[in-house]
DSSP file (Angstrom, degrees, kcal/mol; ACC not computed):
  #  RESIDUE AA STRUCTURE BP1 BP2  ACC     N-H-->O    O-->H-N    N-H-->O    O-->H-N    TCO  KAPPA ALPHA  PHI   PSI    X-CA   Y-CA   Z-CA
    1    1 A M              0   0    0      0, 0.0   114,-0.2     0, 0.0     2,-0.0   0.000 360.0 360.0 360.0 126.3    0.0    0.0    0.0
    2    2 A P        -     0   0    0      0, 0.0   112,-1.8     0, 0.0     2,-0.4  -0.331 360.0-169.6 -66.9 146.1    1.5    3.4   -1.0
    3    3 A V  E     -A  113   0A   0    110,-0.2     2,-0.4     2,-0.0   110,-0.2  -0.999   7.7-168.4-135.6 136.2    2.3    5.9    1.7
    4    4 A V  E     -A  112   0A   0    108,-2.6   108,-2.7    -2,-0.4     2,-0.3  -0.965  13.3-179.6-122.3 146.4    3.3    9.5    1.4
    5    5 A E  E     -A  111   0A   0     -2,-0.4     2,-0.3   106,-0.2   106,-0.2  -0.994  12.5-176.5-147.1 147.3    4.7   11.6    4.3
    6    6 A A  E     -A  110   0A   0    104,-2.3   104,-3.1    -2,-0.3     2,-0.3  -0.993   6.3-167.7-143.5 144.7    5.9   15.1    5.1
    7    7 A S  E     +A  109   0A   0     -2,-0.3     2,-0.3   102,-0.2   102,-0.2  -0.954   8.3 171.8-131.1 151.8    7.3   16.6    8.2
    8    8 A I  E     -A  108   0A   0    100,-2.1   100,-3.1    -2,-0.3     2,-0.5  -0.982  28.7-126.2-155.3 148.8    8.0   20.2    9.2
    9    9 A S  E     -A  107   0A   0     -2,-0.3    98,-0.2    98,-0.2    -2,-0.0  -0.853  27.7-167.7 -98.0 132.4    9.1   22.0   12.4
   10   10 A V  E     -A  106   0A   0     96,-3.0    96,-2.4    -2,-0.5     2,-1.1  -0.912  28.8-119.4-122.3 150.1    6.8   24.9   13.5
   11   11 A P  S    S+     0   0    0      0, 0.0    94,-0.2     0, 0.0    -2,-0.0  -0.140  84.4  82.3 -85.4  42.7    7.5   27.6   16.1
   12   12 A V  S    S-     0   0    0     -2,-1.1    -2,-0.2    94,-0.1    92,-0.0  -0.964  84.4 -97.9-138.2 155.5    4.6   26.7   18.4
   13   13 A P    >>  -     0   0    0      0, 0.0     4,-2.6     0, 0.0     3,-0.6  -0.272  44.5 -99.3 -70.1 163.0    4.2   24.1   21.2
   14   14 A P  H 3> S+     0   0    0      0, 0.0     4,-2.9     0, 0.0     5,-0.2   0.829 119.7  56.2 -54.5 -38.3    2.3   20.8   20.4
   15   15 A D  H 3> S+     0   0    0      1,-0.2     4,-2.0     2,-0.2     5,-0.1   0.915 113.6  40.4 -63.7 -39.3   -1.0   21.9   21.8
   16   16 A V  H <> S+     0   0    0     -3,-0.6     4,-2.7     2,-0.2    -1,-0.2   0.899 113.8  53.8 -73.4 -40.8   -1.2   25.0   19.6
   17   17 A A  H  X S+     0   0    0     -4,-2.6     4,-1.7     1,-0.2    -2,-0.2   0.926 111.2  46.3 -57.9 -45.4    0.2   23.1   16.6
   18   18 A F  H  X S+     0   0    0     -4,-2.9     4,-0.8    -5,-0.2    -1,-0.2   0.934 111.5  51.7 -61.5 -46.6   -2.5   20.5   17.0
   19   19 A A  H >< S+     0   0    0     -4,-2.0     3,-0.8     1,-0.2    -2,-0.2   0.872 106.2  54.1 -61.6 -38.5   -5.2   23.2   17.4
   20   20 A V  H >< S+     0   0    0     -4,-2.7     3,-1.6     1,-0.2    -1,-0.2   0.919 104.4  55.7 -60.2 -42.0   -4.0   24.9   14.2
   21   21 A S  H 3< S+     0   0    0     -4,-1.7    -1,-0.2     1,-0.3    -2,-0.2   0.719 108.8  48.3 -64.0 -20.0   -4.5   21.6   12.3
   22   22 A Q  T << S+     0   0    0     -4,-0.8    -1,-0.3    -3,-0.8    -2,-0.2   0.283  80.8 126.9-106.0   9.7   -8.1   21.5   13.5
   23   23 A T    <   -     0   0    0     -3,-1.6     2,-0.2    -4,-0.2    -3,-0.0  -0.281  46.3-147.3 -64.2 155.6   -9.1   25.0   12.6
   24   24 A V    >>  -     0   0    0      1,-0.1     4,-1.7     4,-0.0     3,-0.9  -0.713  35.4 -31.3-119.4 169.9  -12.2   25.4   10.4
   25   25 A A  T 34 S+     0   0    0     13,-0.4    -1,-0.1     1,-0.3    12,-0.0  -0.297 118.9  23.6 -59.4 145.7  -13.3   27.9    7.7
   26   26 A P  T 34 S+     0   0    0      0, 0.0     4,-0.5     0, 0.0    -1,-0.3  -0.997 131.2  42.7 -85.4 -10.1  -12.8   30.7    7.3
   27   27 A V  T X> S+     0   0    0     -3,-0.9     3,-1.8     1,-0.2     4,-0.5   0.915 111.9  55.2 -62.4 -43.0   -9.6   30.5    9.4
   28   28 A R  H >X S+     0   0    0     -4,-1.7     4,-2.9     1,-0.3     3,-1.6   0.860  97.4  64.5 -59.5 -34.6   -8.5   27.2    7.8
   29   29 A N  H 34 S+     0   0    0      1,-0.3    -1,-0.3    -3,-0.3    -2,-0.2   0.699  91.4  66.2 -63.9 -17.7   -8.8   28.8    4.4
   30   30 A R  H <4 S+     0   0    0     -3,-1.8    -1,-0.3    -4,-0.5    -2,-0.2   0.780 120.8  14.5 -72.0 -26.7   -5.9   31.2    5.4
   31   31 A W  H << S+     0   0    0     -3,-1.6    -2,-0.2    -4,-0.5   116,-0.2   0.688 105.8  81.7-121.6 -24.3   -3.5   28.3    5.6
   32   32 A D     <  +     0   0    0     -4,-2.9     3,-0.3     1,-0.2    -1,-0.1  -0.737  43.5 179.5 -96.7 101.8   -4.8   25.1    3.9
   33   33 A P  S    S+     0   0    0      0, 0.0    -1,-0.2     0, 0.0    25,-0.1   0.617  78.8  60.6 -74.0 -10.2   -4.3   25.3    0.1
   34   34 A F  S    S+     0   0    0     23,-0.1    24,-2.3   102,-0.1     2,-0.5   0.861  89.2  76.3 -82.9 -37.8   -5.9   21.8   -0.4
   35   35 A V  E     +B   57   0A   0     -3,-0.3    22,-0.2    22,-0.2     3,-0.1  -0.634  39.6 168.2 -88.1 123.9   -9.4   22.6    1.0
   36   36 A R  E    S+     0   0A   0     20,-2.9     2,-0.3    -2,-0.5    21,-0.2   0.801  80.6   0.8 -91.6 -41.4  -11.9   24.5   -1.0
   37   37 A R  E     +B   56   0A   0     19,-2.0    19,-3.2     2,-0.0    -1,-0.4  -0.994  69.1 167.3-147.2 142.2  -14.8   23.6    1.4
   38   38 A Q  E     +B   55   0A   0     -2,-0.3   -13,-0.4    17,-0.2     2,-0.3  -0.962   2.7 158.0-157.3 138.4  -15.0   21.6    4.6
   39   39 A H  E     -B   54   0A   0     15,-2.1    15,-3.0    -2,-0.3     2,-0.1  -0.989  39.6-103.3-157.2 156.1  -17.5   21.1    7.4
   40   40 A L  E     -B   53   0A   0     -2,-0.3    13,-0.3    13,-0.2     3,-0.3  -0.478  38.5-141.4 -76.5 150.7  -18.4   18.6   10.1
   41   41 A L    >   +     0   0    0     11,-2.9     3,-1.4     1,-0.2    11,-0.3  -0.631  68.7  36.4-110.0 167.2  -21.4   16.3    9.5
   42   42 A G  T 3  S-     0   0    0      1,-0.3    -1,-0.2    -2,-0.2    11,-0.0   0.733 126.0 -63.1  68.1  25.2  -24.2   15.0   11.6
   43   43 A G  T 3  S+     0   0    0     -3,-0.3    -1,-0.3     1,-0.2    -2,-0.1   0.536  88.9 155.4  79.4   4.6  -24.6   18.1   13.7
   44   44 A A    <   -     0   0    0     -3,-1.4    -1,-0.2     8,-0.1    -4,-0.2  -0.393  26.0-173.6 -66.0 142.2  -21.1   17.8   15.2
   45   45 A T  S    S+     0   0    0      1,-0.2    -1,-0.1    -2,-0.1    -5,-0.0   0.521  70.4  33.3-111.2 -12.6  -19.7   21.1   16.4
   46   46 A R  S    S-     0   0    0      2,-0.0    -1,-0.2     0, 0.0     2,-0.0  -0.991  87.2-105.1-140.8 147.7  -16.2   19.9   17.2
   47   47 A P        +     0   0    0      0, 0.0     2,-0.3     0, 0.0    -2,-0.0  -0.368  54.4 136.6 -67.8 154.7  -13.9   17.3   15.7
   48   48 A G    >   -     0   0    0      3,-0.1     3,-2.4    21,-0.1    19,-0.4  -0.938  58.8 -49.0 176.5 168.3  -13.5   14.0   17.6
   49   49 A R  T 3  S+     0   0    0     -2,-0.3    19,-0.2     1,-0.3     3,-0.1  -0.282 125.2  16.6 -55.8 131.6  -13.4   10.3   17.3
   50   50 A G  T 3  S+     0   0    0     17,-3.1    -1,-0.3     1,-0.3     2,-0.2   0.255  93.5 129.2  88.2 -11.9  -16.3    9.0   15.2
   51   51 A V    <   -     0   0    0     -3,-2.4    16,-2.6    16,-0.1     2,-0.3  -0.555  49.5-141.9 -77.4 139.3  -17.1   12.5   13.8
   52   52 A R  E     - C   0  66A   0    -11,-0.3   -11,-2.9    -2,-0.2     2,-0.4  -0.776  12.8-161.4-104.7 149.7  -17.4   12.7   10.0
   53   53 A T  E     -BC  40  65A   0     12,-2.7    12,-2.5    -2,-0.3     2,-0.5  -0.983  11.4-144.7-131.3 137.5  -16.2   15.5    7.8
   54   54 A F  E     -BC  39  64A   0    -15,-3.0   -15,-2.1    -2,-0.4     2,-0.4  -0.890  24.3-178.5 -98.2 132.4  -17.1   16.6    4.3
   55   55 A T  E     -BC  38  63A   0      8,-2.6     8,-2.3    -2,-0.5     2,-0.5  -0.998  17.6-166.9-133.3 131.9  -14.2   18.0    2.3
   56   56 A R  E     -BC  37  62A   0    -19,-3.2   -20,-2.9    -2,-0.4   -19,-2.0  -0.984  24.4-143.2-112.6 125.2  -14.1   19.4   -1.2
   57   57 A S  E >   -B   35   0A   0      4,-3.1     3,-2.0    -2,-0.5   -22,-0.2  -0.276  26.9-105.4 -82.2 168.3  -10.6   19.8   -2.5
   58   58 A R  T 3  S+     0   0    0    -24,-2.3   -23,-0.1     1,-0.3    -1,-0.1   0.699 122.3  64.2 -64.3 -17.7   -9.2   22.5   -4.7
   59   59 A H  T 3  S-     0   0    0    -25,-0.3    -1,-0.3     2,-0.1     3,-0.1   0.552 119.6-112.1 -79.3  -8.7   -9.2   19.8   -7.4
   60   60 A G  S <  S+     0   0    0     -3,-2.0     2,-0.2     1,-0.3    -2,-0.1   0.434  75.0 133.2  90.3   0.3  -13.0   19.7   -7.1
   61   61 A L        -     0   0    0     23,-0.0    -4,-3.1    -5,-0.0    -1,-0.3  -0.591  43.6-146.4 -85.3 147.7  -13.1   16.2   -5.6
   62   62 A S  E     +C   56   0A   0     -6,-0.2     2,-0.3    -2,-0.2    -6,-0.2  -0.853  16.8 178.0-116.1 150.6  -15.2   15.4   -2.6
   63   63 A M  E     -C   55   0A   0     -8,-2.3    -8,-2.6    -2,-0.3     2,-0.5  -0.992  21.3-150.2-148.0 141.0  -14.6   13.0    0.3
   64   64 A V  E     -CD  54  82A   0     18,-3.4    17,-3.4    -2,-0.3    18,-1.9  -0.972  29.6-179.7-105.8 124.7  -16.4   12.1    3.5
   65   65 A S  E     -CD  53  80A   0    -12,-2.5   -12,-2.7    -2,-0.5     2,-0.4  -0.843  17.8-144.5-123.1 161.2  -13.9   11.1    6.1
   66   66 A E  E     -CD  52  79A   0     13,-2.5    13,-2.0    -2,-0.3     2,-0.5  -0.987  21.6-119.2-128.1 134.1  -14.3    9.9    9.7
   67   67 A Y  E     + D   0  78A   0    -16,-2.6   -17,-3.1    -2,-0.4    11,-0.3  -0.593  29.4 177.0 -69.0 121.7  -11.9   10.6   12.6
   68   68 A V  E    S+     0   0A   0      9,-2.0     2,-0.3    -2,-0.5    10,-0.2   0.589  72.7  19.5-101.2 -16.6  -10.7    7.2   13.8
   69   69 A S  E     + D   0  77A   0      8,-1.6     8,-2.1    -3,-0.1    -1,-0.3  -0.987  57.2 174.6-147.9 149.2   -8.4    8.7   16.4
   70   70 A F  E     + D   0  76A   0     -2,-0.3   -21,-0.3     6,-0.2     6,-0.2  -0.727  14.4 155.7-156.4  98.0   -8.4   12.1   18.1
   71   71 A A  E >>  - D   0  75A   0      4,-2.9     3,-2.2    -2,-0.2     4,-1.8  -0.665  39.2-126.1-132.4  75.7   -5.8   12.6   20.8
   72   72 A P  T 34 S+     0   0    0      0, 0.0   -57,-0.1     0, 0.0    -2,-0.1  -0.370  83.6  12.4 -61.1 142.3   -4.9   16.2   21.3
   73   73 A P  T 34 S+     0   0    0      0, 0.0   -55,-0.2     0, 0.0     3,-0.1  -0.884 129.2  44.1-100.1  22.1   -2.1   17.4   21.3
   74   74 A T  T <4 S-     0   0    0     -3,-2.2    22,-2.8     1,-0.3     2,-0.3   0.859 108.9  -8.7-100.3 -36.4   -0.3   14.3   19.9
   75   75 A N  E  <  -DE  71  95A   0     -4,-1.8    -4,-2.9    20,-0.2     2,-0.3  -0.999  38.3-166.8-161.9 159.9   -2.2   12.8   17.0
   76   76 A V  E     -DE  70  94A   0     18,-2.0    18,-2.8    -2,-0.3     2,-0.3  -0.983  13.9-170.4-147.1 142.3   -5.3   12.6   14.8
   77   77 A G  E     -DE  69  93A   0     -8,-2.1    -9,-2.0    -2,-0.3    -8,-1.6  -0.982   3.6-178.6-136.8 149.1   -6.3   10.0   12.3
   78   78 A M  E     -DE  67  92A   0     14,-2.9    14,-2.2    -2,-0.3     2,-0.3  -0.954  10.2-156.3-141.1 160.5   -9.0    9.7    9.7
   79   79 A K  E     -DE  66  91A   0    -13,-2.0   -13,-2.5    -2,-0.3     2,-0.3  -0.985  30.1-106.1-135.4 150.1  -10.2    7.3    7.1
   80   80 A M  E     +D   65   0A   0     10,-3.0   -15,-0.3    -2,-0.3    10,-0.2  -0.570  30.5 176.2 -73.4 132.1  -12.2    7.8    3.9
   81   81 A V  E    S+     0   0A   0    -17,-3.4     2,-0.3     1,-0.4   -16,-0.2   0.739  77.7   0.8 -99.5 -40.1  -15.9    6.7    4.2
   82   82 A R  E    S+D   64   0A   0    -18,-1.9   -18,-3.4     0, 0.0    -1,-0.4  -0.980  84.6 128.2-149.1 136.7  -16.8    7.9    0.7
   83   83 A G        -     0   0    0     -2,-0.3   -20,-0.2   -20,-0.2   -18,-0.0  -0.861  53.4 -15.1-164.7-162.3  -14.7    9.5   -1.9
   84   84 A P    >   -     0   0    0      0, 0.0     3,-1.9     0, 0.0    -1,-0.1  -0.204  60.9-118.6 -57.4 144.7  -13.4    9.6   -5.4
   85   85 A W  T 3  S+     0   0    0      1,-0.3    32,-0.0    -3,-0.1    -2,-0.0   0.758 108.9  62.9 -57.0 -29.1  -14.0    6.4   -7.4
   86   86 A F  T 3  S+     0   0    0     30,-0.1    31,-1.9     2,-0.0     2,-0.7   0.580  87.4  81.5 -81.3  -8.4  -10.3    5.8   -8.0
   87   87 A F  E <   + F   0 116A   0     -3,-1.9    29,-0.2    29,-0.2    -4,-0.2  -0.873  46.7 176.9 -96.8 117.9   -9.6    5.3   -4.2
   88   88 A E  E    S+     0   0A   0     27,-2.9     2,-0.3    -2,-0.7    28,-0.2   0.822  82.1   2.0 -76.1 -35.5  -10.4    1.9   -2.9
   89   89 A M  E     + F   0 115A   0     26,-1.7    26,-2.4    -3,-0.1    -1,-0.4  -0.989  65.2 176.3-151.8 141.7   -9.0    3.1    0.5
   90   90 A F  E     + F   0 114A   0     -2,-0.3   -10,-3.0    24,-0.2     2,-0.3  -0.976   8.2 165.6-147.1 136.5   -7.6    6.4    1.8
   91   91 A A  E     -EF  79 113A   0     22,-2.6    22,-2.5    -2,-0.3     2,-0.3  -0.984  11.0-166.5-146.8 155.1   -6.4    7.2    5.3
   92   92 A G  E     -EF  78 112A   0    -14,-2.2   -14,-2.9    -2,-0.3     2,-0.3  -0.991   3.5-171.2-143.6 151.6   -4.4   10.0    6.9
   93   93 A G  E     -EF  77 111A   0     18,-2.6    18,-2.7    -2,-0.3     2,-0.4  -0.998   6.2-160.8-143.2 141.9   -2.7   10.6   10.2
   94   94 A W  E     -EF  76 110A   0    -18,-2.8   -18,-2.0    -2,-0.3     2,-0.3  -0.988  10.4-167.2-123.8 130.1   -1.1   13.7   11.6
   95   95 A R  E     -EF  75 109A   0     14,-2.9    14,-2.4    -2,-0.4     2,-0.4  -0.898   4.4-163.6-118.3 148.0    1.4   13.5   14.5
   96   96 A F  E     + F   0 108A   0    -22,-2.8    12,-0.2    -2,-0.3    -2,-0.0  -0.992  16.2 165.5-134.3 123.4    2.7   16.4   16.7
   97   97 A A  E     - F   0 107A   0     10,-1.9    10,-3.3    -2,-0.4    -2,-0.0  -0.982  45.0 -91.8-138.5 147.2    5.8   16.0   18.9
   98   98 A P  E     - F   0 106A   0      0, 0.0     8,-0.3     0, 0.0     3,-0.0  -0.329  49.1-112.6 -55.3 137.0    8.1   18.5   20.7
   99   99 A A    >   -     0   0    0      6,-2.2     3,-2.1     3,-0.4     6,-0.3  -0.616  33.8-112.7 -75.3 124.6   11.0   19.4   18.4
  100  100 A P  T 3  S+     0   0    0      0, 0.0    -1,-0.1     0, 0.0     6,-0.0  -0.354  97.7   2.8 -59.6 128.5   14.2   18.0   19.9
  101  101 A G  T 3  S+     0   0    0     -2,-0.1    -2,-0.0     1,-0.1     0, 0.0   0.531 112.5  93.9  75.0   5.4   16.5   20.8   21.0
  102  102 A E    X   -     0   0    0     -3,-2.1     3,-2.0     3,-0.1    -3,-0.4  -0.714  66.3-152.6-130.4  82.2   13.9   23.5   20.1
  103  103 A P  T 3  S+     0   0    0      0, 0.0     3,-0.1     0, 0.0     0, 0.0  -0.254  82.7  18.8 -55.3 136.9   11.8   24.4   23.2
  104  104 A G  T 3  S+     0   0    0      1,-0.3     2,-0.3   -92,-0.0     0, 0.0   0.516 104.9 108.2  79.9   5.1    8.4   25.7   22.2
  105  105 A H    <   -     0   0    0     -3,-2.0    -6,-2.2    -6,-0.3     2,-0.4  -0.779  52.8-152.1-112.4 159.6    8.6   24.1   18.7
  106  106 A T  E     -AF  10  98A   0    -96,-2.4   -96,-3.0    -2,-0.3     2,-0.7  -0.982  12.1-140.3-131.9 140.6    6.8   21.1   17.3
  107  107 A V  E     -AF   9  97A   0    -10,-3.3   -10,-1.9    -2,-0.4     2,-0.5  -0.913  23.0-161.7 -96.5 117.9    7.6   18.6   14.6
  108  108 A A  E     -AF   8  96A   0   -100,-3.1  -100,-2.1    -2,-0.7     2,-0.5  -0.884   6.4-171.5-100.6 128.4    4.4   17.9   12.6
  109  109 A T  E     -AF   7  95A   0    -14,-2.4   -14,-2.9    -2,-0.5     2,-0.4  -0.983   1.0-168.8-123.9 121.9    4.4   14.7   10.5
  110  110 A W  E     -AF   6  94A   0   -104,-3.1  -104,-2.3    -2,-0.5     2,-0.4  -0.914   5.8-176.2-112.3 136.6    1.6   14.1    8.1
  111  111 A R  E     -AF   5  93A   0    -18,-2.7   -18,-2.6    -2,-0.4     2,-0.4  -0.998   7.9-171.0-136.9 133.6    1.1   10.7    6.5
  112  112 A Y  E     -AF   4  92A   0   -108,-2.7  -108,-2.6    -2,-0.4     2,-0.4  -0.967   2.9-172.7-119.6 139.2   -1.4    9.5    3.9
  113  113 A S  E     +AF   3  91A   0    -22,-2.5   -22,-2.6    -2,-0.4     2,-0.3  -0.968  14.8 164.3-126.3 149.4   -1.9    5.9    2.8
  114  114 A F  E     - F   0  90A   0   -112,-1.8     2,-0.4    -2,-0.4   -24,-0.2  -0.976  29.0-148.2-156.8 164.5   -4.1    4.8   -0.1
  115  115 A R  E     - F   0  89A   0    -26,-2.4   -27,-2.9    -2,-0.3   -26,-1.7  -0.974  22.8-145.8-141.2 127.7   -5.0    2.0   -2.5
  116  116 A C  E     - F   0  87A   0     -2,-0.4   -29,-0.2   -29,-0.2     6,-0.1  -0.470  20.9-109.1 -91.1 162.2   -6.2    2.7   -6.0
  117  117 A R  S    S+     0   0    0    -31,-1.9     2,-0.2    -2,-0.2    -2,-0.0  -0.955  79.9  52.2-139.1 159.1   -8.7    0.9   -8.1
  118  118 A P  S >> S-     0   0    0      0, 0.0     3,-1.3     0, 0.0     4,-0.8   0.540  72.3-136.0 -73.0 161.2   -9.4   -0.9  -10.4
  119  119 A V  G >4 S+     0   0    0      1,-0.3     3,-1.1     2,-0.2    -3,-0.1   0.870 101.7  57.1 -56.1 -42.6   -6.9   -3.5   -9.5
  120  120 A W  G 34 S+     0   0    0      1,-0.3    -1,-0.3     2,-0.1     4,-0.1   0.745 111.9  43.1 -64.8 -22.4   -5.6   -4.0  -13.0
  121  121 A L  G X> S+     0   0    0     -3,-1.3     4,-3.1     1,-0.1     3,-0.9   0.507  86.6  99.4 -97.5  -7.6   -4.7   -0.3  -13.2
  122  122 A R  H <X S+     0   0    0     -3,-1.1     4,-3.1    -4,-0.8     5,-0.4   0.839  72.8  59.4 -53.2 -43.7   -3.2   -0.1   -9.7
  123  123 A P  H 3> S+     0   0    0      0, 0.0     4,-0.8     0, 0.0    -1,-0.2   0.892 118.8  31.0 -56.8 -38.1    0.5   -0.4  -10.7
  124  124 A I  H <> S+     0   0    0     -3,-0.9     4,-2.2     2,-0.2    -2,-0.2   0.899 119.8  52.4 -83.0 -45.0    0.2    2.8  -12.8
  125  125 A A  H  X S+     0   0    0     -4,-3.1     4,-3.0     1,-0.2    -3,-0.2   0.873 106.5  54.0 -62.2 -38.3   -2.5    4.5  -10.6
  126  126 A D  H  X S+     0   0    0     -4,-3.1     4,-2.7    -5,-0.3    -1,-0.2   0.908 108.6  48.9 -62.9 -41.4   -0.4    4.0   -7.4
  127  127 A R  H  X S+     0   0    0     -4,-0.8     4,-2.1    -5,-0.4    -2,-0.2   0.913 113.8  45.9 -64.9 -41.6    2.6    5.7   -9.0
  128  128 A I  H  X S+     0   0    0     -4,-2.2     4,-2.9     2,-0.2     5,-0.2   0.921 112.8  51.5 -64.9 -43.2    0.5    8.6  -10.2
  129  129 A G  H  X S+     0   0    0     -4,-3.0     4,-3.0     1,-0.2     5,-0.3   0.898 108.4  50.9 -60.4 -42.3   -1.2    8.8   -6.8
  130  130 A I  H  X S+     0   0    0     -4,-2.7     4,-2.1     2,-0.2     5,-0.2   0.931 112.7  46.7 -61.1 -45.0    2.2    8.9   -5.0
  131  131 A W  H  X S+     0   0    0     -4,-2.1     4,-1.9     2,-0.2    -2,-0.2   0.953 117.6  41.2 -62.6 -50.8    3.3   11.8   -7.3
  132  132 A L  H  X S+     0   0    0     -4,-2.9     4,-2.6     1,-0.2    -2,-0.2   0.932 117.5  46.1 -65.3 -46.7    0.1   13.8   -6.9
  133  133 A L  H  X S+     0   0    0     -4,-3.0     4,-3.1    -5,-0.2     5,-0.2   0.844 110.1  53.9 -69.5 -32.3   -0.3   13.2   -3.2
  134  134 A T  H  X S+     0   0    0     -4,-2.1     4,-2.1    -5,-0.3    -1,-0.2   0.935 110.8  47.2 -64.2 -44.4    3.3   13.9   -2.5
  135  135 A R  H  X S+     0   0    0     -4,-1.9     4,-2.1    -5,-0.2    -2,-0.2   0.939 116.2  44.4 -59.0 -47.9    2.9   17.3   -4.2
  136  136 A D  H  X S+     0   0    0     -4,-2.6     4,-2.8     2,-0.2    -2,-0.2   0.916 112.3  49.9 -66.3 -44.6   -0.3   18.0   -2.4
  137  137 A I  H  X S+     0   0    0     -4,-3.1     4,-2.6     1,-0.2     5,-0.2   0.876 111.6  50.0 -65.8 -35.4    1.0   17.0    1.1
  138  138 A N  H  X S+     0   0    0     -4,-2.1     4,-1.8    -5,-0.2    -1,-0.2   0.923 113.5  44.7 -68.2 -43.3    4.1   19.1    0.7
  139  139 A K  H  X S+     0   0    0     -4,-2.1     4,-2.1    -5,-0.2    -2,-0.2   0.915 115.4  49.6 -62.4 -42.3    2.1   22.2   -0.4
  140  140 A R  H  X S+     0   0    0     -4,-2.8     4,-2.4     1,-0.2    -2,-0.2   0.910 110.1  47.6 -67.1 -43.3   -0.3   21.6    2.4
  141  141 A I  H  X S+     0   0    0     -4,-2.6     4,-2.1     2,-0.2    -1,-0.2   0.844 111.3  52.0 -71.0 -31.1    2.3   21.1    5.2
  142  142 A R  H  X S+     0   0    0     -4,-1.8     4,-2.0     2,-0.2    -1,-0.2   0.894 110.4  49.0 -67.5 -38.3    4.1   24.3    4.0
  143  143 A G  H  X S+     0   0    0     -4,-2.1     4,-2.3     2,-0.2    -2,-0.2   0.900 109.1  52.7 -63.6 -40.9    0.7   26.1    4.2
  144  144 A Y  H  X S+     0   0    0     -4,-2.4     4,-1.8     2,-0.2    -2,-0.2   0.904 106.7  52.3 -60.2 -42.4    0.2   24.7    7.7
  145  145 A A  H  < S+     0   0    0     -4,-2.1     4,-0.3     1,-0.2    -1,-0.2   0.900 108.7  50.3 -62.2 -40.5    3.6   26.0    8.7
  146  146 A R  H >< S+     0   0    0     -4,-2.0     3,-1.4     1,-0.2     4,-0.4   0.897 108.2  53.9 -62.8 -38.6    2.6   29.5    7.4
  147  147 A G  H >< S+     0   0    0     -4,-2.3     3,-1.0     1,-0.3     7,-0.2   0.847 100.1  60.5 -62.9 -33.6   -0.6   29.2    9.5
  148  148 A C  T 3< S+     0   0    0     -4,-1.8    -1,-0.3     1,-0.3    -2,-0.2   0.532 111.2  41.0 -72.4  -4.9    1.5   28.4   12.6
  149  149 A A  T <  S+     0   0    0     -3,-1.4    -1,-0.3    -4,-0.3    -2,-0.2   0.351  91.2 103.3-117.2   0.1    3.0   31.9   12.1
  150  150 A D    <>  -     0   0    0     -3,-1.0     4,-2.9    -4,-0.4     5,-0.3  -0.762  63.4-148.4 -89.4 118.9   -0.2   33.7   11.1
  151  151 A P  H  > S+     0   0    0      0, 0.0     4,-2.1     0, 0.0     5,-0.2   0.836  97.3  51.4 -57.2 -35.2   -1.5   35.8   14.1
  152  152 A V  H  > S+     0   0    0      2,-0.2     4,-1.9     1,-0.2     5,-0.2   0.932 113.3  44.0 -68.0 -45.0   -5.2   35.3   13.0
  153  153 A V  H  > S+     0   0    0      1,-0.2     4,-2.7     2,-0.2     5,-0.2   0.926 114.3  50.1 -65.0 -45.2   -4.8   31.6   12.8
  154  154 A L  H  X S+     0   0    0     -4,-2.9     4,-2.9    -7,-0.2     5,-0.2   0.883 108.1  52.9 -62.9 -38.9   -2.9   31.4   16.0
  155  155 A E  H  X S+     0   0    0     -4,-2.1     4,-2.1    -5,-0.3    -1,-0.2   0.932 112.4  44.6 -62.1 -44.8   -5.5   33.5   17.8
  156  156 A A  H  X S+     0   0    0     -4,-1.9     4,-1.6     2,-0.2    -2,-0.2   0.907 114.2  49.7 -65.4 -41.7   -8.3   31.1   16.7
  157  157 A A  H  X S+     0   0    0     -4,-2.7     4,-0.6     1,-0.2     3,-0.2   0.938 112.3  46.7 -63.4 -47.2   -6.2   28.0   17.5
  158  158 A R  H >< S+     0   0    0     -4,-2.9     3,-0.9     1,-0.2     4,-0.4   0.869 109.0  55.4 -64.4 -36.0   -5.4   29.3   21.0
  159  159 A A  H >< S+     0   0    0     -4,-2.1     3,-1.1     1,-0.2    -1,-0.2   0.849 102.2  57.7 -63.7 -33.4   -9.1   30.3   21.6
  160  160 A S  H 3< S+     0   0    0     -4,-1.6    -1,-0.2     1,-0.2    -2,-0.2   0.673  94.4  67.3 -72.6 -14.7  -10.1   26.7   20.8
  161  161 A L  T <<        0   0    0     -3,-0.9    -1,-0.2    -4,-0.6    -2,-0.2   0.666 360.0 360.0 -77.2 -15.5   -7.9   25.4   23.6
  162  162 A H    <         0   0    0     -3,-1.1    -1,-0.2    -4,-0.4    -2,-0.2   0.430 360.0 360.0-101.4 360.0  -10.1   27.0   26.3
């Protein structure tokens, strides 16, 4: 199963780094170049294990995902419940850990795993998927790092901690 991963160090502690990753529109739109539209489903007002999210990407593709883990400030995981026809499976996880030797900084590591369909096309589709998702995850994590330095994003993230 293909996996793509990106890591970056951000100048905020893990609790704030985690909170930035969970911001919602319009604040999220300041940092996340991947998301065109996103909202929680089923009347949920906060993310958490079992909560589902609708996301429309900048590519115009839609996905419903479900949080399978939610453990602030260290990690969050999701899996695709419904999404683009070419994904048989898609899952993502984000981890946040204190940056070694950098007090008050966090290393954020984002990982996506996926499996394409149809099976007969998988050898080619997986390579294309790795290329596209690597490009997207790198753009997205750089946007996230900018968000961790944006006063508006940080204010919203810190407010969500209380």
